[in-house]
mmCIF file of the N, C-alpha and C atoms, coordinates in Angstrom:
data_MODEL
# 
_entry.id   MODEL 
# 
loop_
_atom_site.group_PDB 
_atom_site.id 
_atom_site.type_symbol 
_atom_site.label_atom_id 
_atom_site.label_alt_id 
_atom_site.label_comp_id 
_atom_site.label_asym_id 
_atom_site.label_entity_id 
_atom_site.label_seq_id 
_atom_site.pdbx_PDB_ins_code 
_atom_site.Cartn_x 
_atom_site.Cartn_y 
_atom_site.Cartn_z 
_atom_site.occupancy 
_atom_site.B_iso_or_equiv 
_atom_site.pdbx_formal_charge 
_atom_site.auth_seq_id 
_atom_site.auth_comp_id 
_atom_site.auth_asym_id 
_atom_site.auth_atom_id 
_atom_site.pdbx_PDB_model_num 
ATOM 1   N N  . MET A 1 1  ? -20.058 -20.521 40.655  1.00 0.00 ? 1  MET A N  1 
ATOM 2   C CA . MET A 1 1  ? -19.633 -21.570 39.556  1.00 0.00 ? 1  MET A CA 1 
ATOM 3   C C  . MET A 1 1  ? -19.877 -21.045 38.338  1.00 0.00 ? 1  MET A C  1 
ATOM 4   N N  . LYS A 1 2  ? -20.986 -20.313 38.049  1.00 0.00 ? 2  LYS A N  1 
ATOM 5   C CA . LYS A 1 2  ? -21.422 -19.663 36.978  1.00 0.00 ? 2  LYS A CA 1 
ATOM 6   C C  . LYS A 1 2  ? -20.091 -18.679 36.368  1.00 0.00 ? 2  LYS A C  1 
ATOM 7   N N  . SER A 1 3  ? -19.741 -17.820 37.390  1.00 0.00 ? 3  SER A N  1 
ATOM 8   C CA . SER A 1 3  ? -18.926 -16.911 36.966  1.00 0.00 ? 3  SER A CA 1 
ATOM 9   C C  . SER A 1 3  ? -17.472 -17.420 36.556  1.00 0.00 ? 3  SER A C  1 
ATOM 10  N N  . LEU A 1 4  ? -17.079 -18.726 37.364  1.00 0.00 ? 4  LEU A N  1 
ATOM 11  C CA . LEU A 1 4  ? -15.824 -19.218 36.967  1.00 0.00 ? 4  LEU A CA 1 
ATOM 12  C C  . LEU A 1 4  ? -15.897 -19.824 35.657  1.00 0.00 ? 4  LEU A C  1 
ATOM 13  N N  . ARG A 1 5  ? -17.092 -20.341 35.042  1.00 0.00 ? 5  ARG A N  1 
ATOM 14  C CA . ARG A 1 5  ? -17.133 -21.046 33.812  1.00 0.00 ? 5  ARG A CA 1 
ATOM 15  C C  . ARG A 1 5  ? -17.449 -19.823 32.757  1.00 0.00 ? 5  ARG A C  1 
ATOM 16  N N  . LEU A 1 6  ? -18.091 -18.694 33.157  1.00 0.00 ? 6  LEU A N  1 
ATOM 17  C CA . LEU A 1 6  ? -17.930 -17.478 32.208  1.00 0.00 ? 6  LEU A CA 1 
ATOM 18  C C  . LEU A 1 6  ? -16.495 -17.133 32.092  1.00 0.00 ? 6  LEU A C  1 
ATOM 19  N N  . THR A 1 7  ? -15.742 -16.812 33.188  1.00 0.00 ? 7  THR A N  1 
ATOM 20  C CA . THR A 1 7  ? -14.583 -16.473 32.843  1.00 0.00 ? 7  THR A CA 1 
ATOM 21  C C  . THR A 1 7  ? -13.530 -17.311 32.150  1.00 0.00 ? 7  THR A C  1 
ATOM 22  N N  . LEU A 1 8  ? -13.936 -18.693 32.048  1.00 0.00 ? 8  LEU A N  1 
ATOM 23  C CA . LEU A 1 8  ? -13.075 -19.670 31.388  1.00 0.00 ? 8  LEU A CA 1 
ATOM 24  C C  . LEU A 1 8  ? -13.371 -19.459 29.865  1.00 0.00 ? 8  LEU A C  1 
ATOM 25  N N  . TYR A 1 9  ? -14.506 -19.205 29.613  1.00 0.00 ? 9  TYR A N  1 
ATOM 26  C CA . TYR A 1 9  ? -15.126 -18.995 28.059  1.00 0.00 ? 9  TYR A CA 1 
ATOM 27  C C  . TYR A 1 9  ? -14.269 -17.746 27.659  1.00 0.00 ? 9  TYR A C  1 
ATOM 28  N N  . VAL A 1 10 ? -14.553 -16.591 28.406  1.00 0.00 ? 10 VAL A N  1 
ATOM 29  C CA . VAL A 1 10 ? -13.770 -15.471 27.879  1.00 0.00 ? 10 VAL A CA 1 
ATOM 30  C C  . VAL A 1 10 ? -12.406 -15.554 27.673  1.00 0.00 ? 10 VAL A C  1 
ATOM 31  N N  . LEU A 1 11 ? -11.743 -16.297 28.603  1.00 0.00 ? 11 LEU A N  1 
ATOM 32  C CA . LEU A 1 11 ? -10.304 -16.501 28.510  1.00 0.00 ? 11 LEU A CA 1 
ATOM 33  C C  . LEU A 1 11 ? -9.903  -17.216 27.429  1.00 0.00 ? 11 LEU A C  1 
ATOM 34  N N  . LEU A 1 12 ? -10.824 -18.427 27.175  1.00 0.00 ? 12 LEU A N  1 
ATOM 35  C CA . LEU A 1 12 ? -10.600 -19.174 25.906  1.00 0.00 ? 12 LEU A CA 1 
ATOM 36  C C  . LEU A 1 12 ? -10.687 -18.597 24.578  1.00 0.00 ? 12 LEU A C  1 
ATOM 37  N N  . ILE A 1 13 ? -11.741 -17.742 24.691  1.00 0.00 ? 13 ILE A N  1 
ATOM 38  C CA . ILE A 1 13 ? -12.196 -16.846 23.469  1.00 0.00 ? 13 ILE A CA 1 
ATOM 39  C C  . ILE A 1 13 ? -10.899 -15.699 23.099  1.00 0.00 ? 13 ILE A C  1 
ATOM 40  N N  . ALA A 1 14 ? -10.506 -15.188 24.160  1.00 0.00 ? 14 ALA A N  1 
ATOM 41  C CA . ALA A 1 14 ? -9.333  -14.252 24.138  1.00 0.00 ? 14 ALA A CA 1 
ATOM 42  C C  . ALA A 1 14 ? -8.167  -14.952 23.595  1.00 0.00 ? 14 ALA A C  1 
ATOM 43  N N  . LEU A 1 15 ? -7.943  -16.016 24.136  1.00 0.00 ? 15 LEU A N  1 
ATOM 44  C CA . LEU A 1 15 ? -6.644  -16.735 23.593  1.00 0.00 ? 15 LEU A CA 1 
ATOM 45  C C  . LEU A 1 15 ? -6.626  -17.101 22.081  1.00 0.00 ? 15 LEU A C  1 
ATOM 46  N N  . ASN A 1 16 ? -8.097  -17.498 21.574  1.00 0.00 ? 16 ASN A N  1 
ATOM 47  C CA . ASN A 1 16 ? -8.092  -17.812 20.291  1.00 0.00 ? 16 ASN A CA 1 
ATOM 48  C C  . ASN A 1 16 ? -7.955  -16.532 19.362  1.00 0.00 ? 16 ASN A C  1 
ATOM 49  N N  . VAL A 1 17 ? -8.535  -15.492 19.981  1.00 0.00 ? 17 VAL A N  1 
ATOM 50  C CA . VAL A 1 17 ? -8.288  -14.214 18.899  1.00 0.00 ? 17 VAL A CA 1 
ATOM 51  C C  . VAL A 1 17 ? -6.985  -13.864 19.048  1.00 0.00 ? 17 VAL A C  1 
ATOM 52  N N  . ALA A 1 18 ? -6.421  -13.841 19.880  1.00 0.00 ? 18 ALA A N  1 
ATOM 53  C CA . ALA A 1 18 ? -4.869  -13.542 20.103  1.00 0.00 ? 18 ALA A CA 1 
ATOM 54  C C  . ALA A 1 18 ? -3.866  -14.359 19.143  1.00 0.00 ? 18 ALA A C  1 
ATOM 55  N N  . ALA A 1 19 ? -4.395  -15.784 19.087  1.00 0.00 ? 19 ALA A N  1 
ATOM 56  C CA . ALA A 1 19 ? -3.560  -16.738 18.134  1.00 0.00 ? 19 ALA A CA 1 
ATOM 57  C C  . ALA A 1 19 ? -3.581  -16.329 16.748  1.00 0.00 ? 19 ALA A C  1 
ATOM 58  N N  . PHE A 1 20 ? -5.213  -16.118 16.429  1.00 0.00 ? 20 PHE A N  1 
ATOM 59  C CA . PHE A 1 20 ? -5.447  -15.915 15.098  1.00 0.00 ? 20 PHE A CA 1 
ATOM 60  C C  . PHE A 1 20 ? -4.833  -14.488 14.601  1.00 0.00 ? 20 PHE A C  1 
ATOM 61  N N  . ALA A 1 21 ? -4.847  -13.468 15.367  1.00 0.00 ? 21 ALA A N  1 
ATOM 62  C CA . ALA A 1 21 ? -4.081  -12.185 15.009  1.00 0.00 ? 21 ALA A CA 1 
ATOM 63  C C  . ALA A 1 21 ? -2.714  -12.501 14.970  1.00 0.00 ? 21 ALA A C  1 
ATOM 64  N N  . GLU A 1 22 ? -1.921  -13.328 15.851  1.00 0.00 ? 22 GLU A N  1 
ATOM 65  C CA . GLU A 1 22 ? -0.630  -13.502 15.429  1.00 0.00 ? 22 GLU A CA 1 
ATOM 66  C C  . GLU A 1 22 ? -0.244  -14.026 14.075  1.00 0.00 ? 22 GLU A C  1 
ATOM 67  N N  . THR A 1 23 ? -0.899  -15.245 13.849  1.00 0.00 ? 23 THR A N  1 
ATOM 68  C CA . THR A 1 23 ? -0.674  -15.879 12.562  1.00 0.00 ? 23 THR A CA 1 
ATOM 69  C C  . THR A 1 23 ? -0.948  -15.076 11.492  1.00 0.00 ? 23 THR A C  1 
ATOM 70  N N  . ASP A 1 24 ? -1.790  -14.241 11.387  1.00 0.00 ? 24 ASP A N  1 
ATOM 71  C CA . ASP A 1 24 ? -2.223  -13.090 10.284  1.00 0.00 ? 24 ASP A CA 1 
ATOM 72  C C  . ASP A 1 24 ? -1.042  -12.095 10.202  1.00 0.00 ? 24 ASP A C  1 
ATOM 73  N N  . ALA A 1 25 ? -0.432  -11.636 11.277  1.00 0.00 ? 25 ALA A N  1 
ATOM 74  C CA . ALA A 1 25 ? 0.624   -10.582 11.287  1.00 0.00 ? 25 ALA A CA 1 
ATOM 75  C C  . ALA A 1 25 ? 1.770   -11.179 10.838  1.00 0.00 ? 25 ALA A C  1 
ATOM 76  N N  . LEU A 1 26 ? 1.995   -12.431 10.764  1.00 0.00 ? 26 LEU A N  1 
ATOM 77  C CA . LEU A 1 26 ? 3.376   -13.125 10.264  1.00 0.00 ? 26 LEU A CA 1 
ATOM 78  C C  . LEU A 1 26 ? 3.546   -13.233 8.727   1.00 0.00 ? 26 LEU A C  1 
ATOM 79  N N  . LYS A 1 27 ? 2.190   -13.252 8.149   1.00 0.00 ? 27 LYS A N  1 
ATOM 80  C CA . LYS A 1 27 ? 2.166   -13.472 6.866   1.00 0.00 ? 27 LYS A CA 1 
ATOM 81  C C  . LYS A 1 27 ? 2.953   -12.574 6.168   1.00 0.00 ? 27 LYS A C  1 
ATOM 82  N N  . PRO A 1 28 ? 3.774   -12.841 5.093   1.00 0.00 ? 28 PRO A N  1 
ATOM 83  C CA . PRO A 1 28 ? 4.835   -11.830 4.342   1.00 0.00 ? 28 PRO A CA 1 
ATOM 84  C C  . PRO A 1 28 ? 3.953   -10.868 3.499   1.00 0.00 ? 28 PRO A C  1 
ATOM 85  N N  . ARG A 1 29 ? 4.089   -9.591  3.394   1.00 0.00 ? 29 ARG A N  1 
ATOM 86  C CA . ARG A 1 29 ? 3.231   -8.737  2.649   1.00 0.00 ? 29 ARG A CA 1 
ATOM 87  C C  . ARG A 1 29 ? 4.158   -7.947  1.671   1.00 0.00 ? 29 ARG A C  1 
ATOM 88  N N  . GLU A 1 30 ? 3.878   -7.612  0.656   1.00 0.00 ? 30 GLU A N  1 
ATOM 89  C CA . GLU A 1 30 ? 4.827   -6.814  -0.402  1.00 0.00 ? 30 GLU A CA 1 
ATOM 90  C C  . GLU A 1 30 ? 4.408   -5.051  0.083   1.00 0.00 ? 30 GLU A C  1 
ATOM 91  N N  . PRO A 1 31 ? 5.259   -4.835  0.447   1.00 0.00 ? 31 PRO A N  1 
ATOM 92  C CA . PRO A 1 31 ? 5.224   -3.115  0.846   1.00 0.00 ? 31 PRO A CA 1 
ATOM 93  C C  . PRO A 1 31 ? 4.348   -2.556  -0.186  1.00 0.00 ? 31 PRO A C  1 
ATOM 94  N N  . ASP A 1 32 ? 3.657   -1.412  0.283   1.00 0.00 ? 32 ASP A N  1 
ATOM 95  C CA . ASP A 1 32 ? 2.785   -0.568  -0.682  1.00 0.00 ? 32 ASP A CA 1 
ATOM 96  C C  . ASP A 1 32 ? 3.982   0.234   -1.613  1.00 0.00 ? 32 ASP A C  1 
ATOM 97  N N  . ALA A 1 33 ? 4.998   0.584   -1.322  1.00 0.00 ? 33 ALA A N  1 
ATOM 98  C CA . ALA A 1 33 ? 5.833   1.333   -2.019  1.00 0.00 ? 33 ALA A CA 1 
ATOM 99  C C  . ALA A 1 33 ? 6.423   0.311   -3.409  1.00 0.00 ? 33 ALA A C  1 
ATOM 100 N N  . GLN A 1 34 ? 6.687   -0.863  -2.821  1.00 0.00 ? 34 GLN A N  1 
ATOM 101 C CA . GLN A 1 34 ? 7.027   -1.857  -3.891  1.00 0.00 ? 34 GLN A CA 1 
ATOM 102 C C  . GLN A 1 34 ? 5.966   -2.138  -4.859  1.00 0.00 ? 34 GLN A C  1 
ATOM 103 N N  . MET A 1 35 ? 4.852   -2.307  -4.491  1.00 0.00 ? 35 MET A N  1 
ATOM 104 C CA . MET A 1 35 ? 3.438   -2.466  -5.343  1.00 0.00 ? 35 MET A CA 1 
ATOM 105 C C  . MET A 1 35 ? 3.383   -1.307  -6.382  1.00 0.00 ? 35 MET A C  1 
ATOM 106 N N  . ALA A 1 36 ? 3.548   0.084   -5.856  1.00 0.00 ? 36 ALA A N  1 
ATOM 107 C CA . ALA A 1 36 ? 3.386   1.151   -6.535  1.00 0.00 ? 36 ALA A CA 1 
ATOM 108 C C  . ALA A 1 36 ? 4.582   1.250   -7.525  1.00 0.00 ? 36 ALA A C  1 
ATOM 109 N N  . PHE A 1 37 ? 5.758   0.918   -7.119  1.00 0.00 ? 37 PHE A N  1 
ATOM 110 C CA . PHE A 1 37 ? 7.054   0.856   -8.060  1.00 0.00 ? 37 PHE A CA 1 
ATOM 111 C C  . PHE A 1 37 ? 6.623   -0.241  -9.341  1.00 0.00 ? 37 PHE A C  1 
ATOM 112 N N  . ASP A 1 38 ? 6.251   -1.205  -8.686  1.00 0.00 ? 38 ASP A N  1 
ATOM 113 C CA . ASP A 1 38 ? 5.955   -2.470  -10.078 1.00 0.00 ? 38 ASP A CA 1 
ATOM 114 C C  . ASP A 1 38 ? 5.056   -1.803  -10.992 1.00 0.00 ? 38 ASP A C  1 
ATOM 115 N N  . GLU A 1 39 ? 3.935   -0.990  -10.427 1.00 0.00 ? 39 GLU A N  1 
ATOM 116 C CA . GLU A 1 39 ? 2.937   -0.625  -11.474 1.00 0.00 ? 39 GLU A CA 1 
ATOM 117 C C  . GLU A 1 39 ? 3.581   0.456   -12.373 1.00 0.00 ? 39 GLU A C  1 
ATOM 118 N N  . LEU A 1 40 ? 4.530   1.421   -11.817 1.00 0.00 ? 40 LEU A N  1 
ATOM 119 C CA . LEU A 1 40 ? 5.253   2.285   -12.706 1.00 0.00 ? 40 LEU A CA 1 
ATOM 120 C C  . LEU A 1 40 ? 5.967   1.790   -13.478 1.00 0.00 ? 40 LEU A C  1 
ATOM 121 N N  . LYS A 1 41 ? 6.631   0.513   -13.288 1.00 0.00 ? 41 LYS A N  1 
ATOM 122 C CA . LYS A 1 41 ? 7.550   -0.197  -14.285 1.00 0.00 ? 41 LYS A CA 1 
ATOM 123 C C  . LYS A 1 41 ? 6.474   -0.510  -15.510 1.00 0.00 ? 41 LYS A C  1 
ATOM 124 N N  . SER A 1 42 ? 5.422   -0.956  -15.295 1.00 0.00 ? 42 SER A N  1 
ATOM 125 C CA . SER A 1 42 ? 4.738   -1.477  -16.489 1.00 0.00 ? 42 SER A CA 1 
ATOM 126 C C  . SER A 1 42 ? 4.510   -0.238  -17.288 1.00 0.00 ? 42 SER A C  1 
ATOM 127 N N  . LEU A 1 43 ? 4.591   0.986   -17.187 1.00 0.00 ? 43 LEU A N  1 
ATOM 128 C CA . LEU A 1 43 ? 4.483   2.158   -17.935 1.00 0.00 ? 43 LEU A CA 1 
ATOM 129 C C  . LEU A 1 43 ? 5.962   2.500   -18.746 1.00 0.00 ? 43 LEU A C  1 
ATOM 130 N N  . ALA A 1 44 ? 6.705   1.516   -18.736 1.00 0.00 ? 44 ALA A N  1 
ATOM 131 C CA . ALA A 1 44 ? 7.975   1.941   -19.228 1.00 0.00 ? 44 ALA A CA 1 
ATOM 132 C C  . ALA A 1 44 ? 7.929   2.029   -21.071 1.00 0.00 ? 44 ALA A C  1 
ATOM 133 N N  . GLY A 1 45 ? 8.757   3.035   -21.598 1.00 0.00 ? 45 GLY A N  1 
ATOM 134 C CA . GLY A 1 45 ? 8.619   3.259   -23.015 1.00 0.00 ? 45 GLY A CA 1 
ATOM 135 C C  . GLY A 1 45 ? 8.895   4.522   -23.252 1.00 0.00 ? 45 GLY A C  1 
ATOM 136 N N  . THR A 1 46 ? 8.563   4.853   -24.469 1.00 0.00 ? 46 THR A N  1 
ATOM 137 C CA . THR A 1 46 ? 8.869   6.205   -25.132 1.00 0.00 ? 46 THR A CA 1 
ATOM 138 C C  . THR A 1 46 ? 7.926   7.258   -24.932 1.00 0.00 ? 46 THR A C  1 
ATOM 139 N N  . TRP A 1 47 ? 7.958   8.183   -24.219 1.00 0.00 ? 47 TRP A N  1 
ATOM 140 C CA . TRP A 1 47 ? 6.779   9.125   -24.021 1.00 0.00 ? 47 TRP A CA 1 
ATOM 141 C C  . TRP A 1 47 ? 7.120   10.427  -24.584 1.00 0.00 ? 47 TRP A C  1 
ATOM 142 N N  . GLN A 1 48 ? 6.059   11.216  -25.248 1.00 0.00 ? 48 GLN A N  1 
ATOM 143 C CA . GLN A 1 48 ? 6.385   12.410  -25.567 1.00 0.00 ? 48 GLN A CA 1 
ATOM 144 C C  . GLN A 1 48 ? 5.112   13.322  -25.101 1.00 0.00 ? 48 GLN A C  1 
ATOM 145 N N  . GLY A 1 49 ? 5.444   14.628  -24.849 1.00 0.00 ? 49 GLY A N  1 
ATOM 146 C CA . GLY A 1 49 ? 4.463   15.672  -24.459 1.00 0.00 ? 49 GLY A CA 1 
ATOM 147 C C  . GLY A 1 49 ? 5.073   17.152  -24.786 1.00 0.00 ? 49 GLY A C  1 
ATOM 148 N N  . LYS A 1 50 ? 4.139   18.005  -24.623 1.00 0.00 ? 50 LYS A N  1 
ATOM 149 C CA . LYS A 1 50 ? 4.484   19.342  -25.031 1.00 0.00 ? 50 LYS A CA 1 
ATOM 150 C C  . LYS A 1 50 ? 4.583   20.094  -23.542 1.00 0.00 ? 50 LYS A C  1 
ATOM 151 N N  . VAL A 1 51 ? 5.602   20.863  -23.481 1.00 0.00 ? 51 VAL A N  1 
ATOM 152 C CA . VAL A 1 51 ? 6.045   21.595  -22.268 1.00 0.00 ? 51 VAL A CA 1 
ATOM 153 C C  . VAL A 1 51 ? 5.168   22.705  -22.363 1.00 0.00 ? 51 VAL A C  1 
ATOM 154 N N  . THR A 1 52 ? 4.608   23.002  -21.031 1.00 0.00 ? 52 THR A N  1 
ATOM 155 C CA . THR A 1 52 ? 3.825   24.437  -20.714 1.00 0.00 ? 52 THR A CA 1 
ATOM 156 C C  . THR A 1 52 ? 4.321   24.952  -19.746 1.00 0.00 ? 52 THR A C  1 
ATOM 157 N N  . THR A 1 53 ? 4.693   26.299  -19.744 1.00 0.00 ? 53 THR A N  1 
ATOM 158 C CA . THR A 1 53 ? 5.554   26.962  -18.732 1.00 0.00 ? 53 THR A CA 1 
ATOM 159 C C  . THR A 1 53 ? 4.523   28.326  -18.354 1.00 0.00 ? 53 THR A C  1 
ATOM 160 N N  . THR A 1 54 ? 4.449   28.563  -16.983 1.00 0.00 ? 54 THR A N  1 
ATOM 161 C CA . THR A 1 54 ? 3.752   29.780  -16.762 1.00 0.00 ? 54 THR A CA 1 
ATOM 162 C C  . THR A 1 54 ? 4.851   30.590  -15.774 1.00 0.00 ? 54 THR A C  1 
ATOM 163 N N  . PRO A 1 55 ? 5.158   31.578  -16.191 1.00 0.00 ? 55 PRO A N  1 
ATOM 164 C CA . PRO A 1 55 ? 4.613   32.363  -17.234 1.00 0.00 ? 55 PRO A CA 1 
ATOM 165 C C  . PRO A 1 55 ? 5.276   31.897  -18.540 1.00 0.00 ? 55 PRO A C  1 
ATOM 166 N N  . PRO A 1 56 ? 4.674   32.104  -19.787 1.00 0.00 ? 56 PRO A N  1 
ATOM 167 C CA . PRO A 1 56 ? 5.204   31.580  -21.037 1.00 0.00 ? 56 PRO A CA 1 
ATOM 168 C C  . PRO A 1 56 ? 6.762   31.959  -21.032 1.00 0.00 ? 56 PRO A C  1 
ATOM 169 N N  . SER A 1 57 ? 7.467   30.942  -21.683 1.00 0.00 ? 57 SER A N  1 
ATOM 170 C CA . SER A 1 57 ? 8.946   31.125  -21.945 1.00 0.00 ? 57 SER A CA 1 
ATOM 171 C C  . SER A 1 57 ? 8.986   30.511  -23.145 1.00 0.00 ? 57 SER A C  1 
ATOM 172 N N  . PRO A 1 58 ? 9.322   31.398  -24.208 1.00 0.00 ? 58 PRO A N  1 
ATOM 173 C CA . PRO A 1 58 ? 9.363   31.327  -25.587 1.00 0.00 ? 58 PRO A CA 1 
ATOM 174 C C  . PRO A 1 58 ? 10.460  30.226  -25.980 1.00 0.00 ? 58 PRO A C  1 
ATOM 175 N N  . GLU A 1 59 ? 11.512  30.143  -25.277 1.00 0.00 ? 59 GLU A N  1 
ATOM 176 C CA . GLU A 1 59 ? 12.620  28.944  -25.498 1.00 0.00 ? 59 GLU A CA 1 
ATOM 177 C C  . GLU A 1 59 ? 12.144  27.762  -25.470 1.00 0.00 ? 59 GLU A C  1 
ATOM 178 N N  . VAL A 1 60 ? 11.200  27.482  -24.415 1.00 0.00 ? 60 VAL A N  1 
ATOM 179 C CA . VAL A 1 60 ? 10.897  26.205  -23.968 1.00 0.00 ? 60 VAL A CA 1 
ATOM 180 C C  . VAL A 1 60 ? 9.312   25.808  -24.507 1.00 0.00 ? 60 VAL A C  1 
ATOM 181 N N  . GLN A 1 61 ? 8.468   26.711  -24.611 1.00 0.00 ? 61 GLN A N  1 
ATOM 182 C CA . GLN A 1 61 ? 7.032   26.794  -24.782 1.00 0.00 ? 61 GLN A CA 1 
ATOM 183 C C  . GLN A 1 61 ? 6.840   25.781  -25.969 1.00 0.00 ? 61 GLN A C  1 
ATOM 184 N N  . GLY A 1 62 ? 5.748   24.676  -25.913 1.00 0.00 ? 62 GLY A N  1 
ATOM 185 C CA . GLY A 1 62 ? 5.316   23.881  -26.888 1.00 0.00 ? 62 GLY A CA 1 
ATOM 186 C C  . GLY A 1 62 ? 6.338   23.084  -27.490 1.00 0.00 ? 62 GLY A C  1 
ATOM 187 N N  . LYS A 1 63 ? 7.641   22.907  -26.904 1.00 0.00 ? 63 LYS A N  1 
ATOM 188 C CA . LYS A 1 63 ? 8.685   21.911  -27.396 1.00 0.00 ? 63 LYS A CA 1 
ATOM 189 C C  . LYS A 1 63 ? 8.380   20.533  -26.913 1.00 0.00 ? 63 LYS A C  1 
ATOM 190 N N  . CYS A 1 64 ? 8.876   19.491  -27.585 1.00 0.00 ? 64 CYS A N  1 
ATOM 191 C CA . CYS A 1 64 ? 8.668   18.036  -27.091 1.00 0.00 ? 64 CYS A CA 1 
ATOM 192 C C  . CYS A 1 64 ? 9.564   17.819  -26.183 1.00 0.00 ? 64 CYS A C  1 
ATOM 193 N N  . GLN A 1 65 ? 9.475   16.985  -25.090 1.00 0.00 ? 65 GLN A N  1 
ATOM 194 C CA . GLN A 1 65 ? 10.254  16.665  -24.284 1.00 0.00 ? 65 GLN A CA 1 
ATOM 195 C C  . GLN A 1 65 ? 10.263  14.996  -24.148 1.00 0.00 ? 65 GLN A C  1 
ATOM 196 N N  . ARG A 1 66 ? 11.350  14.240  -23.908 1.00 0.00 ? 66 ARG A N  1 
ATOM 197 C CA . ARG A 1 66 ? 11.293  12.874  -23.797 1.00 0.00 ? 66 ARG A CA 1 
ATOM 198 C C  . ARG A 1 66 ? 11.958  12.484  -22.488 1.00 0.00 ? 66 ARG A C  1 
# 
């Protein structure tokens, strides 16, 4: 009788765990790539920087790029 009761408890707990895992998996999530792209969009604007080449190329070295 004790083994039957223990088996029922284990089965009940397993069903509860499976039910909660299922509902968590069904929640809509924003993909990681979309989150990264949204973060990059916040950097929009005009940027300037100097070009450095290896080996040094005189026609490009030190010029500003946009």
